[in-house]
N, C-alpha and C positions, 0 to 999 in steps of 0.2 A: 353607457357609454364610457369607454376606456380612456382612463387618465393621460393627459396629455403629457405631464411628465414622466409617467411611467413608458408612454410610448418612446420618448426620448432617450431614457435611461436603456430600453432594450435596443435601439438603434446603436446606440453607441457604443454598449456592450458588445453589439455583436461586430462592430468595426474594430473594437480592441481584440475580440477572438481572432478575426482574419489576419490581423498584425501578427499574434502571437502564431497561429498556423503557420505564415511564411517564415519565420524565426526558425521555427522547427524543421520547415521546409530546405531551408538554407543548410542547416546544419546536418540534416541527412543527406542532401545532395553533396556537400564538400566531404564529410566524411566516406561517403560511398564512393566519390570518385576517385578518393584518395587509396581506399582499401582495394577497388578495382584495378586501379592502373598500376599501383606500386605495392603490391602484398608482401613482396620478398623486402622492401626497405620497412614495412610496417611490422613485420614479423621479426626483424633485427631491433626495431625498438620495443617491441613488447616482451619478447623472450622466446617463447617454445610454441606458438601459436602456429597451427599447419597454414601454408600459404594458401592451399585451395580453399580452407576454412574462410580466411581473411577477405579472398576474391567473393566467394559466394555472400558474405555478410555485405559486402560492398554492392554488388549488384542487388541484393534486397532493399538496401538503403536508399540508393537512387529510386527505385520505383515507389519506396515509400515516400522520398522526397515530392517525386512527380505526383503522387496521389495527393500530399498535402496541400500543394498548390493548387490543385484542380479545385479541391474542395474549398479554399479559400477565396476562389474566385467566383463561385458557383453561387446563385441567386439565395438559395435554402441549402444550409449545413443540417445532415440529419444529426440527432441526437446520438445514434449507434456509431456514426462516424468519429464523434468525440469520444465516446467510451473507448472505441477501437485504439484510436491514436493515444489517450491517455494510459490506457492499459499496456500497450507497448511498450511506452516512454518507462512506467512503473516496472514492467517487466526487464527492461534495459538495466534499470538501476539495481534490480534483483539480482539478475543474473551477474552483473559487474561486480558486485558485494560477495556473492558465493564463489565467483573465480578467484579473487583477490586473497579472501579468508581461507580458501584451500590451496592457494597458490598453485592455480593451474592457468597454463598458457601465458598468463602475466606475470613474469617473473623479473624483470629488470626492475631499478629503483624508479627511472623515468616513465616506465611504462605504469608502472602500478600508481605513481603520481597522478599521470594524465589521465588514466582510466578512471580515478577516483573523482577526478575533476569533472570529466566528461559527464560521468554517470550522475552528478549532482545537480549538473545545467539541464541534462537531459529531464530528470525526475521534477525540477521547477518548472519547465515547459510542460510537461505534462499535468502537473496540479493546478498550473495558471489557465492552461486550455479549459479544465474540466469548471473550475471557480467561474471563469468570465462566461462560457456558455450556461453553467448553472443560474447565473446572475442575469442574464439577458433573457432567458426563457422562463425564469421565475421557477425554476425546478424547486421542489418542496415547499415552496409557498402558496401553490395551487394544487388541485388534485389531479394527476395525469391518466390519462388511459391505462397506465399499467397498473395503477393503485386503485383499481375498482374495489369499491365496496369501503373506503375509507370517507371519512367526513372532515370537514374543516377543523373538528374538534380534535382529530388526530394529528395535527399539524401546529408547531409553534408559531403563536400569533405574528401576522406579517408585518406589525410595527417595530420587529426585531430585525437588524441587519443580519447577514448571512453569518458573520463571525458572532455576533451576538446573541445568535440563536443556539450556534453550536456551543459557546459559553453557557447559555441557560440550561442546556441539555445536560452539560456536564454537572453542573452544581446542583442540578435535582436529583443526582445519585446519593443515596444513603450515606451517612457518614462512615459507618462501618465497611461499606463496599469501596469507598475509597481508600481506606487505607489497607483495605486487602491489595488493590491496585497497585498502591504505592510499593507496598511490601513486595508484590510480584515482581514491577519493575527492578526493585533492588536486589532481587535475587538473581535475576537475567544479567545487572549490570556487574553484578560481584565475579563474573567469568572473567573480568580482566586481571584478577588475582592469580590467574593460572595460566596466564599468557605465558609463551606461544603455543601451549597444548593447543593440538588441533580441536579438540571437543570444545575447548574456549573461545576460540576463533569461530568455530561454526554456530556455537549458541549466542556470540555477538551477533553475528550475520543476521541469525534467524530472528533475533531480536529488532535489528534495525530493519529488517525486511518488512516486519509486520507495520512499522510506522506509516510509511506512504499508502499501503492499503487502508489502513483505517481512516487516514486523513482524506482519502479519496472518497470513501463511502459516506463519511461525515458530510464533507463538501457537497456530494450529489444529493444526499438526503436531507440537508439542512438541519442535522442535529443526530441524536444517538438512537440508534432501534436496537431491536434484538438480532437483526442480521450483523453487525458488526463482528460476531464470532467467527465470521467467515475469513475475516483477517488474520486470524490467529492459526486456524487450521491449514493454510496455503502453508506457511512457512515453519509451524511448529511439530506438524504430524512428521514431515521427513526427518526433522532434528530428534524428535523423540525415537524413532526407528533407529537413528545412527547412535544415540546413546545407548540403546538398548543393546544394541551389537557390540559396542565398546564394552559395555558391562560383562557380556557374557561369551565373547569370544575375540579372536583375532583377525577377523575379516575385514575390519575397516581400519584396522590400525592396531598397535598393542594393546591388550586387553587391559581394563582398569582393574586393579585387584586392593583391596583394602591394606592386605599387608605391605605391599610395596608403594601406595600411594594413599594414605588413609583420608587426608583432607580432600583430595580430589575426588576420590571415591564418595565420600560422605557429600560433597557438593553435588556431585552428578546425580546422584540417590535422590537427593533433595529435591534439585530440580525438576527430576521427573514426576515425583510425586505431586508437586506445585502445577506442572504443566498438566498431567494427567486431570487433576480436578479442574484447572481451568478450561481444558477442553470438552470435559464431560459438561460442563455448565453450557459452554458455546453451542454445544450440539443440541441440548435440550432449548436454548434460547433460539439456535434456529428452526427446530421443529416448531415452536409457538408461533414464530414469525410466518412461517409457511402456513400455519391455520389461521392467520389472520390477525394476529398481535401486532400491527406493522405501525403503531403510534409512535411520534417522536417522545422522548423521554423529555418531561418537561411541558409537554402540551397539555389542555384540558381534560382529553381522554386519558393520558398517563395518569394523572392525578385522581381521576375518577377510579381507574384501575387499581391503583396503590390503596384507594380507600376501601375497596370492596374486596380485595384479597389479600391471603396471609403471604403468597407467594411473591418475594422482592423480586424486582427487577434487577439482573445482573450481567450487565453489558461488559464482560470481562473475557 
């Protein structure tokens, strides 16, 4: 028999989720109506965004807002809908950061400030949607149909909160891997020393973009798994391609050459080497996840695997 408190928490969690969905719907409808009705005024506020693009985005936002409202009022909310809504919110944030870092379309001071604020609010709504649904449905605390082949041994014990499970999963990483991760973050953050160089802006944008994807995956999984490498592949592969082009040609901007900018050249080369190593490990981890190693780090299964294997878990 299901625990009464568990049922109560699930019902309360779904009501919270419905509230968040309606807030998201209100945001979409408000901006959608504004963009569709007064695109020229929006263009003047933002900078150089085409009016036709603004109007088209407005129509899409109105449609998204109506869908969010419909979902929030239905008796059952499907998990694929939450993934879709939250993925859209995360994508909005990433695209906004990319446009701001590349100074595309949004060029006025007030436009940049409002675009960044809206992007952060939208991202927050997306992650809260994901968190509340995951909590209400016990996602990651029980074995779902999409995780066939796993056992309870592959999950972090249910007496942990979701936040506690994520922290425990992180703490289970070996010390030397944590040092590597901190060093990796430090190398990305060091790009601030080369601002306003476009390569530095896009490096920081790609770094920031990976954060929401990592957060979303950890929330949904209730911990760290080998699948986390996907969060790096999405923003870092395009960044790697861009930096390679900058080092070898003028196609994406002035070529970065050692004689003219030795420090920038050294930084970009170091970043490329570190990213290449990281992405190679990510691909290897994704392949192992695909082959069935889907346990949460910090779970009994992860401890058993670590004890019986010489290959460390590298969630980088």
